[in-house]
Backbone atoms as SQL, in Angstrom:
CREATE TABLE atoms (id INTEGER PRIMARY KEY, chain TEXT, resi INTEGER, resn TEXT, atom TEXT, x REAL, y REAL, z REAL);
INSERT INTO atoms VALUES
  (1, 'A', 1, 'UNK', 'N', 53.815, -17.655, -46.248),
  (2, 'A', 1, 'UNK', 'CA', 53.961, -16.274, -45.815),
  (3, 'A', 1, 'UNK', 'C', 53.382, -15.350, -46.894),
  (4, 'A', 2, 'UNK', 'N', 52.502, -14.433, -46.507),
  (5, 'A', 2, 'UNK', 'CA', 51.908, -13.512, -47.479),
  (6, 'A', 2, 'UNK', 'C', 52.964, -12.654, -48.165),
  (7, 'A', 3, 'UNK', 'N', 52.724, -12.405, -49.443),
  (8, 'A', 3, 'UNK', 'CA', 53.651, -11.577, -50.207),
  (9, 'A', 3, 'UNK', 'C', 52.890, -10.773, -51.254),
  (10, 'A', 4, 'UNK', 'N', 53.440, -9.622, -51.596),
  (11, 'A', 4, 'UNK', 'CA', 52.860, -8.787, -52.644),
  (12, 'A', 4, 'UNK', 'C', 53.458, -9.205, -53.979),
  (13, 'A', 5, 'UNK', 'N', 52.584, -9.513, -54.940),
  (14, 'A', 5, 'UNK', 'CA', 52.993, -9.936, -56.280),
  (15, 'A', 5, 'UNK', 'C', 52.647, -8.822, -57.265),
  (16, 'A', 6, 'UNK', 'N', 53.630, -8.407, -58.070),
  (17, 'A', 6, 'UNK', 'CA', 53.341, -7.433, -59.119),
  (18, 'A', 6, 'UNK', 'C', 52.566, -8.155, -60.220),
  (19, 'A', 7, 'UNK', 'N', 51.380, -7.634, -60.523),
  (20, 'A', 7, 'UNK', 'CA', 50.497, -8.270, -61.495),
  (21, 'A', 7, 'UNK', 'C', 50.689, -7.665, -62.879),
  (22, 'A', 8, 'UNK', 'N', 50.610, -6.347, -62.955),
  (23, 'A', 8, 'UNK', 'CA', 50.752, -5.653, -64.230),
  (24, 'A', 8, 'UNK', 'C', 50.907, -4.166, -63.954),
  (25, 'A', 9, 'UNK', 'N', 51.256, -3.427, -64.971),
  (26, 'A', 9, 'UNK', 'CA', 51.295, -1.969, -64.856),
  (27, 'A', 9, 'UNK', 'C', 49.890, -1.431, -65.118),
  (28, 'A', 10, 'UNK', 'N', 49.537, -0.340, -64.458),
  (29, 'A', 10, 'UNK', 'CA', 48.212, 0.250, -64.668),
  (30, 'A', 10, 'UNK', 'C', 47.975, 0.577, -66.135),
  (31, 'A', 11, 'UNK', 'N', 48.980, 1.113, -66.804),
  (32, 'A', 11, 'UNK', 'CA', 48.784, 1.499, -68.204),
  (33, 'A', 11, 'UNK', 'C', 48.731, 0.300, -69.155),
  (34, 'A', 12, 'UNK', 'N', 49.064, -0.884, -68.661),
  (35, 'A', 12, 'UNK', 'CA', 48.959, -2.103, -69.477),
  (36, 'A', 12, 'UNK', 'C', 47.681, -2.872, -69.167),
  (37, 'A', 13, 'UNK', 'N', 46.914, -2.386, -68.179),
  (38, 'A', 13, 'UNK', 'CA', 45.677, -3.051, -67.784),
  (39, 'A', 13, 'UNK', 'C', 44.689, -2.909, -68.936),
  (40, 'A', 14, 'UNK', 'N', 44.286, -4.044, -69.499),
  (41, 'A', 14, 'UNK', 'CA', 43.440, -4.054, -70.692),
  (42, 'A', 14, 'UNK', 'C', 41.994, -4.351, -70.302),
  (43, 'A', 15, 'UNK', 'N', 41.101, -3.399, -70.511),
  (44, 'A', 15, 'UNK', 'CA', 39.693, -3.615, -70.185),
  (45, 'A', 15, 'UNK', 'C', 39.430, -3.460, -68.702),
  (46, 'A', 16, 'UNK', 'N', 38.453, -4.228, -68.187),
  (47, 'A', 16, 'UNK', 'CA', 38.065, -4.124, -66.786),
  (48, 'A', 16, 'UNK', 'C', 38.556, -5.268, -65.924),
  (49, 'A', 17, 'UNK', 'N', 39.222, -6.254, -66.532),
  (50, 'A', 17, 'UNK', 'CA', 39.686, -7.407, -65.745),
  (51, 'A', 17, 'UNK', 'C', 41.005, -7.919, -66.309),
  (52, 'A', 18, 'UNK', 'N', 41.854, -8.360, -65.379),
  (53, 'A', 18, 'UNK', 'CA', 43.142, -8.956, -65.741),
  (54, 'A', 18, 'UNK', 'C', 43.301, -10.217, -64.891),
  (55, 'A', 19, 'UNK', 'N', 43.574, -11.345, -65.523),
  (56, 'A', 19, 'UNK', 'CA', 43.711, -12.616, -64.801),
  (57, 'A', 19, 'UNK', 'C', 45.180, -13.032, -64.795),
  (58, 'A', 20, 'UNK', 'N', 45.641, -13.481, -63.628),
  (59, 'A', 20, 'UNK', 'CA', 46.984, -14.022, -63.517),
  (60, 'A', 20, 'UNK', 'C', 46.916, -15.282, -62.661),
  (61, 'A', 21, 'UNK', 'N', 47.965, -16.061, -62.690),
  (62, 'A', 21, 'UNK', 'CA', 48.012, -17.276, -61.872),
  (63, 'A', 21, 'UNK', 'C', 49.083, -17.151, -60.810),
  (64, 'A', 22, 'UNK', 'N', 48.737, -17.637, -59.628),
  (65, 'A', 22, 'UNK', 'CA', 49.707, -17.733, -58.541),
  (66, 'A', 22, 'UNK', 'C', 49.691, -19.169, -58.051),
  (67, 'A', 23, 'UNK', 'N', 50.808, -19.837, -58.198),
  (68, 'A', 23, 'UNK', 'CA', 50.945, -21.243, -57.808),
  (69, 'A', 23, 'UNK', 'C', 49.843, -22.097, -58.431),
  (70, 'A', 24, 'UNK', 'N', 49.535, -21.819, -59.703),
  (71, 'A', 24, 'UNK', 'CA', 48.563, -22.603, -60.455),
  (72, 'A', 24, 'UNK', 'C', 47.113, -22.222, -60.221),
  (73, 'A', 25, 'UNK', 'N', 46.857, -21.189, -59.408),
  (74, 'A', 25, 'UNK', 'CA', 45.483, -20.785, -59.085),
  (75, 'A', 25, 'UNK', 'C', 45.181, -19.453, -59.765),
  (76, 'A', 26, 'UNK', 'N', 44.105, -19.382, -60.591),
  (77, 'A', 26, 'UNK', 'CA', 43.781, -18.130, -61.276),
  (78, 'A', 26, 'UNK', 'C', 43.122, -17.101, -60.340),
  (79, 'A', 27, 'UNK', 'N', 43.618, -15.881, -60.426),
  (80, 'A', 27, 'UNK', 'CA', 43.102, -14.751, -59.651),
  (81, 'A', 27, 'UNK', 'C', 42.770, -13.643, -60.641),
  (82, 'A', 28, 'UNK', 'N', 41.602, -13.037, -60.472),
  (83, 'A', 28, 'UNK', 'CA', 41.166, -11.959, -61.366),
  (84, 'A', 28, 'UNK', 'C', 41.254, -10.621, -60.642),
  (85, 'A', 29, 'UNK', 'N', 41.854, -9.643, -61.301),
  (86, 'A', 29, 'UNK', 'CA', 41.911, -8.279, -60.792),
  (87, 'A', 29, 'UNK', 'C', 40.939, -7.459, -61.627),
  (88, 'A', 30, 'UNK', 'N', 40.019, -6.779, -60.954),
  (89, 'A', 30, 'UNK', 'CA', 38.990, -5.981, -61.627),
  (90, 'A', 30, 'UNK', 'C', 39.251, -4.501, -61.395),
  (91, 'A', 31, 'UNK', 'N', 38.996, -3.703, -62.422),
  (92, 'A', 31, 'UNK', 'CA', 39.067, -2.253, -62.284),
  (93, 'A', 31, 'UNK', 'C', 37.637, -1.729, -62.214),
  (94, 'A', 32, 'UNK', 'N', 37.292, -1.165, -61.060),
  (95, 'A', 32, 'UNK', 'CA', 35.991, -0.531, -60.871),
  (96, 'A', 32, 'UNK', 'C', 36.207, 0.966, -60.702),
  (97, 'A', 33, 'UNK', 'N', 35.123, 1.709, -60.631),
  (98, 'A', 33, 'UNK', 'CA', 35.219, 3.162, -60.511),
  (99, 'A', 33, 'UNK', 'C', 36.003, 3.591, -59.274),
  (100, 'A', 34, 'UNK', 'N', 35.936, 2.794, -58.203),
  (101, 'A', 34, 'UNK', 'CA', 36.577, 3.173, -56.951),
  (102, 'A', 34, 'UNK', 'C', 37.876, 2.421, -56.668),
  (103, 'A', 35, 'UNK', 'N', 38.461, 1.791, -57.685),
  (104, 'A', 35, 'UNK', 'CA', 39.756, 1.158, -57.502),
  (105, 'A', 35, 'UNK', 'C', 39.856, -0.225, -58.099),
  (106, 'A', 36, 'UNK', 'N', 40.900, -0.917, -57.689),
  (107, 'A', 36, 'UNK', 'CA', 41.180, -2.274, -58.158),
  (108, 'A', 36, 'UNK', 'C', 40.857, -3.266, -57.048),
  (109, 'A', 37, 'UNK', 'N', 40.309, -4.417, -57.445),
  (110, 'A', 37, 'UNK', 'CA', 39.909, -5.451, -56.494),
  (111, 'A', 37, 'UNK', 'C', 40.265, -6.810, -57.078),
  (112, 'A', 38, 'UNK', 'N', 40.639, -7.751, -56.227),
  (113, 'A', 38, 'UNK', 'CA', 41.048, -9.077, -56.696),
  (114, 'A', 38, 'UNK', 'C', 40.273, -10.163, -55.956),
  (115, 'A', 39, 'UNK', 'N', 39.789, -11.137, -56.724),
  (116, 'A', 39, 'UNK', 'CA', 39.106, -12.302, -56.173),
  (117, 'A', 39, 'UNK', 'C', 39.539, -13.534, -56.965),
  (118, 'A', 40, 'UNK', 'N', 39.295, -14.710, -56.384),
  (119, 'A', 40, 'UNK', 'CA', 39.544, -15.945, -57.133),
  (120, 'A', 40, 'UNK', 'C', 38.746, -15.902, -58.428),
  (121, 'A', 41, 'UNK', 'N', 39.341, -16.422, -59.489),
  (122, 'A', 41, 'UNK', 'CA', 38.667, -16.409, -60.784),
  (123, 'A', 41, 'UNK', 'C', 37.793, -17.635, -60.999),
  (124, 'A', 42, 'UNK', 'N', 37.810, -18.588, -60.084),
  (125, 'A', 42, 'UNK', 'CA', 37.018, -19.798, -60.239),
  (126, 'A', 42, 'UNK', 'C', 35.766, -19.719, -59.372),
  (127, 'A', 43, 'UNK', 'N', 34.606, -19.903, -59.985),
  (128, 'A', 43, 'UNK', 'CA', 33.325, -19.865, -59.279),
  (129, 'A', 43, 'UNK', 'C', 33.318, -20.921, -58.173),
  (130, 'A', 44, 'UNK', 'N', 32.725, -20.557, -57.047),
  (131, 'A', 44, 'UNK', 'CA', 32.651, -21.507, -55.926),
  (132, 'A', 44, 'UNK', 'C', 31.584, -22.573, -56.138),
  (133, 'A', 45, 'UNK', 'N', 30.722, -22.401, -57.120),
  (134, 'A', 45, 'UNK', 'CA', 29.667, -23.374, -57.391),
  (135, 'A', 45, 'UNK', 'C', 30.159, -24.482, -58.315),
  (136, 'A', 46, 'UNK', 'N', 30.811, -24.097, -59.409),
  (137, 'A', 46, 'UNK', 'CA', 31.358, -25.068, -60.361),
  (138, 'A', 46, 'UNK', 'C', 32.591, -24.483, -61.010),
  (139, 'A', 47, 'UNK', 'N', 33.332, -25.310, -61.688),
  (140, 'A', 47, 'UNK', 'CA', 34.561, -24.876, -62.342),
  (141, 'A', 47, 'UNK', 'C', 34.240, -23.993, -63.543),
  (142, 'A', 48, 'UNK', 'N', 34.191, -22.697, -63.317),
  (143, 'A', 48, 'UNK', 'CA', 33.961, -21.735, -64.386),
  (144, 'A', 48, 'UNK', 'C', 34.778, -20.488, -64.094),
  (145, 'A', 49, 'UNK', 'N', 35.275, -19.851, -65.136),
  (146, 'A', 49, 'UNK', 'CA', 36.064, -18.637, -64.998),
  (147, 'A', 49, 'UNK', 'C', 35.147, -17.434, -64.825),
  (148, 'A', 50, 'UNK', 'N', 35.148, -16.847, -63.631),
  (149, 'A', 50, 'UNK', 'CA', 34.285, -15.697, -63.363),
  (150, 'A', 50, 'UNK', 'C', 34.617, -14.520, -64.267),
  (151, 'A', 51, 'UNK', 'N', 35.879, -14.352, -64.615),
  (152, 'A', 51, 'UNK', 'CA', 36.285, -13.205, -65.429),
  (153, 'A', 51, 'UNK', 'C', 35.656, -13.212, -66.819),
  (154, 'A', 52, 'UNK', 'N', 35.081, -14.332, -67.220),
  (155, 'A', 52, 'UNK', 'CA', 34.401, -14.404, -68.516),
  (156, 'A', 52, 'UNK', 'C', 32.939, -13.978, -68.418),
  (157, 'A', 53, 'UNK', 'N', 32.496, -13.633, -67.209),
  (158, 'A', 53, 'UNK', 'CA', 31.113, -13.229, -66.988),
  (159, 'A', 53, 'UNK', 'C', 30.906, -11.739, -67.157),
  (160, 'A', 54, 'UNK', 'N', 29.662, -11.326, -66.972),
  (161, 'A', 54, 'UNK', 'CA', 29.273, -9.920, -67.101),
  (162, 'A', 54, 'UNK', 'C', 29.530, -9.182, -65.787),
  (163, 'A', 55, 'UNK', 'N', 30.082, -7.967, -65.918),
  (164, 'A', 55, 'UNK', 'CA', 30.315, -7.094, -64.773),
  (165, 'A', 55, 'UNK', 'C', 29.239, -6.016, -64.775),
  (166, 'A', 56, 'UNK', 'N', 28.582, -5.845, -63.610),
  (167, 'A', 56, 'UNK', 'CA', 27.578, -4.797, -63.502),
  (168, 'A', 56, 'UNK', 'C', 27.445, -4.367, -62.045),
  (169, 'A', 57, 'UNK', 'N', 27.535, -3.071, -61.816),
  (170, 'A', 57, 'UNK', 'CA', 27.350, -2.499, -60.471),
  (171, 'A', 57, 'UNK', 'C', 28.223, -3.178, -59.417),
  (172, 'A', 58, 'UNK', 'N', 29.481, -3.443, -59.735),
  (173, 'A', 58, 'UNK', 'CA', 30.393, -4.031, -58.764),
  (174, 'A', 58, 'UNK', 'C', 30.205, -5.510, -58.535),
  (175, 'A', 59, 'UNK', 'N', 29.425, -6.149, -59.409),
  (176, 'A', 59, 'UNK', 'CA', 29.183, -7.593, -59.299),
  (177, 'A', 59, 'UNK', 'C', 29.676, -8.292, -60.566),
  (178, 'A', 60, 'UNK', 'N', 30.095, -9.530, -60.402),
  (179, 'A', 60, 'UNK', 'CA', 30.456, -10.373, -61.536),
  (180, 'A', 60, 'UNK', 'C', 29.489, -11.544, -61.562),
  (181, 'A', 61, 'UNK', 'N', 28.999, -11.871, -62.751),
  (182, 'A', 61, 'UNK', 'CA', 28.065, -12.982, -62.906),
  (183, 'A', 61, 'UNK', 'C', 28.775, -14.152, -63.561),
  (184, 'A', 62, 'UNK', 'N', 28.689, -15.310, -62.926),
  (185, 'A', 62, 'UNK', 'CA', 29.310, -16.518, -63.476),
  (186, 'A', 62, 'UNK', 'C', 28.674, -16.834, -64.828),
  (187, 'A', 63, 'UNK', 'N', 29.502, -17.053, -65.853),
  (188, 'A', 63, 'UNK', 'CA', 28.955, -17.340, -67.180),
  (189, 'A', 63, 'UNK', 'C', 28.303, -18.714, -67.303),
  (190, 'A', 64, 'UNK', 'N', 28.518, -19.601, -66.332),
  (191, 'A', 64, 'UNK', 'CA', 27.985, -20.960, -66.433),
  (192, 'A', 64, 'UNK', 'C', 26.553, -21.076, -65.912),
  (193, 'A', 65, 'UNK', 'N', 26.315, -20.635, -64.683),
  (194, 'A', 65, 'UNK', 'CA', 24.981, -20.783, -64.096),
  (195, 'A', 65, 'UNK', 'C', 24.389, -19.481, -63.560),
  (196, 'A', 66, 'UNK', 'N', 25.085, -18.361, -63.724),
  (197, 'A', 66, 'UNK', 'CA', 24.528, -17.065, -63.363),
  (198, 'A', 66, 'UNK', 'C', 24.674, -16.633, -61.922),
  (199, 'A', 67, 'UNK', 'N', 25.413, -17.366, -61.105),
  (200, 'A', 67, 'UNK', 'CA', 25.645, -16.916, -59.727),
  (201, 'A', 67, 'UNK', 'C', 26.382, -15.583, -59.762),
  (202, 'A', 68, 'UNK', 'N', 26.046, -14.697, -58.843),
  (203, 'A', 68, 'UNK', 'CA', 26.699, -13.394, -58.791),
  (204, 'A', 68, 'UNK', 'C', 27.536, -13.270, -57.523),
  (205, 'A', 69, 'UNK', 'N', 28.653, -12.546, -57.667),
  (206, 'A', 69, 'UNK', 'CA', 29.584, -12.317, -56.559),
  (207, 'A', 69, 'UNK', 'C', 29.921, -10.840, -56.496),
  (208, 'A', 70, 'UNK', 'N', 30.123, -10.351, -55.272),
  (209, 'A', 70, 'UNK', 'CA', 30.574, -8.985, -55.062),
  (210, 'A', 70, 'UNK', 'C', 32.069, -8.931, -55.384),
  (211, 'A', 71, 'UNK', 'N', 32.446, -8.101, -56.338),
  (212, 'A', 71, 'UNK', 'CA', 33.843, -8.018, -56.754),
  (213, 'A', 71, 'UNK', 'C', 34.721, -7.462, -55.633),
  (214, 'A', 72, 'UNK', 'N', 34.202, -6.589, -54.818),
  (215, 'A', 72, 'UNK', 'CA', 34.995, -5.966, -53.758),
  (216, 'A', 72, 'UNK', 'C', 35.293, -6.926, -52.601),
  (217, 'A', 73, 'UNK', 'N', 34.381, -7.858, -52.325),
  (218, 'A', 73, 'UNK', 'CA', 34.527, -8.723, -51.149),
  (219, 'A', 73, 'UNK', 'C', 34.608, -10.216, -51.459),
  (220, 'A', 74, 'UNK', 'N', 34.135, -10.624, -52.632),
  (221, 'A', 74, 'UNK', 'CA', 34.072, -12.047, -52.975),
  (222, 'A', 74, 'UNK', 'C', 32.812, -12.724, -52.473),
  (223, 'A', 75, 'UNK', 'N', 31.949, -11.983, -51.773),
  (224, 'A', 75, 'UNK', 'CA', 30.729, -12.563, -51.206),
  (225, 'A', 75, 'UNK', 'C', 29.800, -13.074, -52.306),
  (226, 'A', 76, 'UNK', 'N', 29.265, -14.270, -52.090),
  (227, 'A', 76, 'UNK', 'CA', 28.257, -14.816, -52.998),
  (228, 'A', 76, 'UNK', 'C', 26.950, -14.057, -52.762),
  (229, 'A', 77, 'UNK', 'N', 26.308, -13.631, -53.851),
  (230, 'A', 77, 'UNK', 'CA', 25.103, -12.809, -53.751),
  (231, 'A', 77, 'UNK', 'C', 23.844, -13.530, -54.208),
  (232, 'A', 78, 'UNK', 'N', 24.001, -14.514, -55.090),
  (233, 'A', 78, 'UNK', 'CA', 22.837, -15.238, -55.602),
  (234, 'A', 78, 'UNK', 'C', 23.159, -16.717, -55.737),
  (235, 'A', 79, 'UNK', 'N', 22.103, -17.504, -55.745),
  (236, 'A', 79, 'UNK', 'CA', 22.230, -18.941, -56.021),
  (237, 'A', 79, 'UNK', 'C', 22.545, -19.116, -57.503),
  (238, 'A', 80, 'UNK', 'N', 23.160, -20.192, -57.886),
  (239, 'A', 80, 'UNK', 'CA', 23.362, -21.411, -57.117),
  (240, 'A', 80, 'UNK', 'C', 24.610, -21.404, -56.221),
  (241, 'A', 81, 'UNK', 'N', 25.400, -20.334, -56.226),
  (242, 'A', 81, 'UNK', 'CA', 26.582, -20.299, -55.355),
  (243, 'A', 81, 'UNK', 'C', 26.155, -20.095, -53.903),
  (244, 'A', 82, 'UNK', 'N', 26.649, -20.941, -53.016),
  (245, 'A', 82, 'UNK', 'CA', 26.340, -20.808, -51.591),
  (246, 'A', 82, 'UNK', 'C', 27.591, -20.459, -50.780),
  (247, 'A', 83, 'UNK', 'N', 28.730, -20.402, -51.438),
  (248, 'A', 83, 'UNK', 'CA', 29.988, -20.049, -50.785),
  (249, 'A', 83, 'UNK', 'C', 30.615, -18.846, -51.489),
  (250, 'A', 84, 'UNK', 'N', 31.306, -17.994, -50.741),
  (251, 'A', 84, 'UNK', 'CA', 32.005, -16.870, -51.370),
  (252, 'A', 84, 'UNK', 'C', 33.268, -17.360, -52.077),
  (253, 'A', 85, 'UNK', 'N', 33.881, -16.458, -52.830),
  (254, 'A', 85, 'UNK', 'CA', 35.215, -16.710, -53.377),
  (255, 'A', 85, 'UNK', 'C', 36.179, -15.838, -52.577),
  (256, 'A', 86, 'UNK', 'N', 37.411, -16.241, -52.527),
  (257, 'A', 86, 'UNK', 'CA', 38.415, -15.512, -51.747),
  (258, 'A', 86, 'UNK', 'C', 38.713, -14.162, -52.396),
  (259, 'A', 87, 'UNK', 'N', 38.886, -13.146, -51.559),
  (260, 'A', 87, 'UNK', 'CA', 39.333, -11.861, -52.075),
  (261, 'A', 87, 'UNK', 'C', 40.744, -11.580, -51.563),
  (262, 'A', 88, 'UNK', 'N', 41.447, -10.688, -52.246),
  (263, 'A', 88, 'UNK', 'CA', 42.846, -10.402, -51.951),
  (264, 'A', 88, 'UNK', 'C', 43.062, -8.890, -51.883),
  (265, 'A', 89, 'UNK', 'N', 43.924, -8.420, -50.973),
  (266, 'A', 89, 'UNK', 'CA', 44.260, -7.002, -50.943),
  (267, 'A', 89, 'UNK', 'C', 44.991, -6.594, -52.231),
  (268, 'A', 90, 'UNK', 'N', 44.717, -5.378, -52.684),
  (269, 'A', 90, 'UNK', 'CA', 45.346, -4.833, -53.887),
  (270, 'A', 90, 'UNK', 'C', 45.900, -3.459, -53.548),
  (271, 'A', 91, 'UNK', 'N', 47.067, -3.152, -54.097),
  (272, 'A', 91, 'UNK', 'CA', 47.623, -1.804, -53.950),
  (273, 'A', 91, 'UNK', 'C', 48.253, -1.395, -55.274),
  (274, 'A', 92, 'UNK', 'N', 48.341, -0.084, -55.461),
  (275, 'A', 92, 'UNK', 'CA', 48.990, 0.479, -56.635),
  (276, 'A', 92, 'UNK', 'C', 50.153, 1.326, -56.145),
  (277, 'A', 93, 'UNK', 'N', 51.331, 1.032, -56.674),
  (278, 'A', 93, 'UNK', 'CA', 52.534, 1.789, -56.333),
  (279, 'A', 93, 'UNK', 'C', 53.302, 2.106, -57.596),
  (280, 'A', 94, 'UNK', 'N', 53.603, 3.370, -57.778),
  (281, 'A', 94, 'UNK', 'CA', 54.400, 3.819, -58.929),
  (282, 'A', 94, 'UNK', 'C', 53.852, 3.292, -60.249),
  (283, 'A', 95, 'UNK', 'N', 52.525, 3.250, -60.361),
  (284, 'A', 95, 'UNK', 'CA', 51.891, 2.823, -61.600),
  (285, 'A', 95, 'UNK', 'C', 51.799, 1.320, -61.792),
  (286, 'A', 96, 'UNK', 'N', 52.198, 0.539, -60.793),
  (287, 'A', 96, 'UNK', 'CA', 52.116, -0.925, -60.879),
  (288, 'A', 96, 'UNK', 'C', 51.045, -1.436, -59.918),
  (289, 'A', 97, 'UNK', 'N', 50.357, -2.497, -60.330),
  (290, 'A', 97, 'UNK', 'CA', 49.308, -3.118, -59.519),
  (291, 'A', 97, 'UNK', 'C', 49.879, -4.348, -58.844),
  (292, 'A', 98, 'UNK', 'N', 49.694, -4.426, -57.515),
  (293, 'A', 98, 'UNK', 'CA', 50.192, -5.545, -56.714),
  (294, 'A', 98, 'UNK', 'C', 49.018, -6.208, -56.008),
  (295, 'A', 99, 'UNK', 'N', 49.082, -7.534, -55.873),
  (296, 'A', 99, 'UNK', 'CA', 48.085, -8.302, -55.138),
  (297, 'A', 99, 'UNK', 'C', 48.818, -9.074, -54.037),
  (298, 'A', 100, 'UNK', 'N', 48.227, -9.060, -52.835),
  (299, 'A', 100, 'UNK', 'CA', 48.834, -9.769, -51.708),
  (300, 'A', 100, 'UNK', 'C', 48.287, -11.187, -51.659),
  (301, 'A', 101, 'UNK', 'N', 49.176, -12.148, -51.843),
  (302, 'A', 101, 'UNK', 'CA', 48.786, -13.564, -51.852),
  (303, 'A', 101, 'UNK', 'C', 49.533, -14.287, -50.738),
  (304, 'A', 102, 'UNK', 'N', 48.992, -15.447, -50.370),
  (305, 'A', 102, 'UNK', 'CA', 49.670, -16.243, -49.330),
  (306, 'A', 102, 'UNK', 'C', 49.830, -17.677, -49.795);
């Protein structure tokens, strides 16, 4: 059953990305100019932490092989990734950031 998980407080958000685990699976929350967005932190091409990559124009680049993903949707944008990563709804309430997981 889907549930909203409190990830962190907005004022404790350090930098442009915050990674947390839900049931052993890493999820990255990104702060962009137009809000907060959450996607799986593991590249769909190989086991690499996307949050360790470069962020530019709403995209994250995998640090291992350079595949790019849309942070807002999780869509794969470049090879070698041929599959998207999962994205999650995010909301901010009373200064806290929540991610909806299932």
